[in-house]
BADRENDREN-683512 format. One record per residue: residue number from 0; x, y, z of N, C-alpha, C in turn. Coordinates in nm, 2 decimals, padded with zeros to 4 digits. Layout:
BEGIN
REC    nr     n_c1     n_c2     n_c3    ca_c1    ca_c2    ca_c3     c_c1     c_c2     c_c3
REC   NUM        X        Y        Z        X        Y        Z        X        Y        Z
...
REM end
This chain:
BEGIN
REC    nr     n_c1     n_c2     n_c3    ca_c1    ca_c2    ca_c3     c_c1     c_c2     c_c3
REC     0    08.12    09.52    10.95    08.25    09.56    10.89    08.22    09.71    10.83
REC     1    08.31    09.79    10.83    08.30    09.93    10.78    08.29    09.92    10.63
REC     2    08.19    10.01    10.57    08.18    10.02    10.41    08.29    10.10    10.36
REC     3    08.40    10.05    10.34    08.52    10.14    10.28    08.49    10.18    10.13
REC     4    08.48    10.32    10.12    08.47    10.38    09.98    08.58    10.35    09.89
REC     5    08.70    10.33    09.94    08.81    10.30    09.85    08.81    10.16    09.80
REC     6    08.75    10.08    09.86    08.74    09.94    09.82    08.71    09.92    09.66
REC     7    08.61    09.98    09.62    08.58    09.97    09.48    08.67    10.04    09.39
REC     8    08.75    10.13    09.43    08.84    10.20    09.36    08.97    10.14    09.32
REC     9    09.00    10.04    09.40    09.12    09.97    09.39    09.11    09.82    09.35
REC    10    09.04    09.80    09.25    09.03    09.66    09.19    09.15    09.64    09.11
REC    11    09.17    09.51    09.07    09.28    09.46    08.99    09.28    09.55    08.87
REC    12    09.41    09.58    08.84    09.44    09.66    08.72    09.34    09.79    08.70
REC    13    09.31    09.86    08.80    09.22    09.97    08.80    09.28    10.09    08.72
REC    14    09.40    10.10    08.72    09.47    10.21    08.65    09.55    10.16    08.54
REC    15    09.53    10.23    08.43    09.62    10.19    08.31    09.76    10.23    08.32
REC    16    09.83    10.20    08.22    09.98    10.24    08.24    10.00    10.39    08.24
REC    17    09.91    10.48    08.19    09.92    10.62    08.21    09.85    10.68    08.34
REC    18    09.81    10.59    08.42    09.72    10.63    08.53    09.78    10.67    08.66
REC    19    09.91    10.72    08.65    09.98    10.75    08.78    09.91    10.87    08.85
REC    20    09.87    10.97    08.78    09.80    11.08    08.84    09.67    11.04    08.92
REC    21    09.59    10.97    08.85    09.48    10.92    08.90    09.50    10.83    09.02
REC    22    09.60    10.75    09.01    09.63    10.65    09.12    09.67    10.72    09.24
REC    23    09.75    10.84    09.22    09.81    10.91    09.33    09.68    10.98    09.41
REC    24    09.59    11.03    09.33    09.47    11.10    09.39    09.39    10.99    09.47
REC    25    09.36    10.88    09.42    09.29    10.77    09.48    09.37    10.73    09.61
REC    26    09.51    10.73    09.61    09.57    10.69    09.73    09.55    10.78    09.84
REC    27    09.56    10.92    09.80    09.53    11.02    09.90    09.40    11.01    09.95
REC    28    09.29    10.99    09.87    09.16    10.98    09.91    09.15    10.85    10.02
REC    29    09.20    10.75    09.98    09.19    10.63    10.07    09.27    10.66    10.21
REC    30    09.38    10.72    10.20    09.46    10.75    10.32    09.37    10.85    10.41
REC    31    09.31    10.93    10.35    09.22    11.04    10.41    09.09    10.97    10.49
REC    32    09.04    10.87    10.42    08.93    10.79    10.46    08.98    10.72    10.59
REC    33    09.09    10.64    10.58    09.14    10.57    10.68    09.17    10.65    10.81
REC    34    09.23    10.78    10.79    09.27    10.86    10.90    09.14    10.92    10.96
REC    35    09.03    10.94    10.90    08.91    11.00    10.95    08.85    10.88    11.04
REC    36    08.85    10.76    10.99    08.79    10.65    11.08    08.89    10.62    11.20
REC    37    09.01    10.65    11.19    09.11    10.63    11.29    09.08    10.72    11.41
REC    38    09.02    10.83    11.39    09.00    10.93    11.49    08.88    10.87    11.59
REC    39    08.79    10.80    11.53    08.68    10.74    11.60    08.70    10.60    11.64
REC    40    08.76    10.51    11.56    08.79    10.37    11.59    08.91    10.33    11.53
REC    41    09.02    10.33    11.60    09.15    10.29    11.56    09.16    10.14    11.51
REC    42    09.08    10.05    11.58    09.08    09.91    11.53    09.03    09.88    11.39
REC    43    08.92    09.97    11.37    08.86    09.95    11.23    08.95    10.02    11.13
REC    44    09.01    10.13    11.17    09.11    10.19    11.07    09.23    10.10    11.04
REC    45    09.27    10.02    11.14    09.38    09.93    11.12    09.33    09.82    11.02
REC    46    09.20    09.78    11.03    09.15    09.68    10.93    09.15    09.74    10.80
REC    47    09.11    09.87    10.79    09.11    09.95    10.65    09.25    09.95    10.60
REC    48    09.34    09.99    10.68    09.48    09.99    10.63    09.53    09.86    10.57
REC    49    09.50    09.75    10.64    09.54    09.61    10.59    09.47    09.59    10.45
REC    50    09.34    09.62    10.45    09.26    09.61    10.32    09.32    09.69    10.21
REC    51    09.36    09.82    10.24    09.42    09.90    10.15    09.55    09.84    10.09
REC    52    09.64    09.79    10.18    09.76    09.74    10.14    09.74    09.60    10.05
REC    53    09.64    09.54    10.08    09.61    09.41    10.00    09.56    09.44    09.87
REC    54    09.49    09.56    09.85    09.43    09.60    09.72    09.53    09.69    09.64
REC    55    09.62    09.75    09.70    09.71    09.84    09.64    09.79    09.78    09.53
REC    56    09.88    09.69    09.56    09.96    09.63    09.45    09.90    09.57    09.33
REC    57    09.79    09.49    09.35    09.72    09.45    09.21    09.65    09.57    09.13
REC    58    09.61    09.67    09.21    09.55    09.80    09.14    09.65    09.87    09.06
REC    59    09.78    09.87    09.12    09.88    09.95    09.05    09.97    09.88    08.95
REC    60    09.93    09.75    08.94    10.02    09.66    08.85    10.05    09.71    08.72
REC    61    09.95    09.78    08.64    09.98    09.81    08.51    10.03    09.96    08.50
REC    62    10.05    10.03    08.62    10.08    10.17    08.61    10.23    10.18    08.57
REC    63    10.26    10.28    08.48    10.41    10.30    08.45    10.46    10.41    08.56
REC    64    10.54    10.36    08.64    10.60    10.44    08.75    10.73    10.49    08.71
REC    65    10.79    10.49    08.58    10.91    10.53    08.55    10.94    10.67    08.58
REC    66    10.83    10.75    08.59    10.86    10.89    08.62    10.89    10.93    08.76
REC    67    10.85    10.81    08.85    10.88    10.83    09.00    10.77    10.90    09.07
REC    68    10.66    10.93    09.01    10.55    11.00    09.07    10.49    10.94    09.18
REC    69    10.48    10.81    09.18    10.42    10.73    09.27    10.52    10.71    09.40
REC    70    10.64    10.74    09.38    10.73    10.72    09.49    10.76    10.85    09.57
REC    71    10.71    10.96    09.52    10.73    11.09    09.59    10.63    11.10    09.70
REC    72    10.68    11.14    09.81    10.59    11.17    09.93    10.51    11.28    09.90
REC    73    10.37    11.28    09.94    10.29    11.39    09.92    10.29    11.49    10.03
REM end
């Protein structure tokens, strides 16, 4: 199994209610990591994408997204 760096950054309630800026940065980092792996091994990247989606919702649970910052495309 690939040692995904983003795995530790997306633990349950990792970002407080004011953490939308940090959350956005971490999301961009995770996506960049997945894209980099996809160039060499698409199947492993797909597993990483599934892992990312599994960890995303619990990690962002406490973030106040009323500003819409998390909804904007980067």
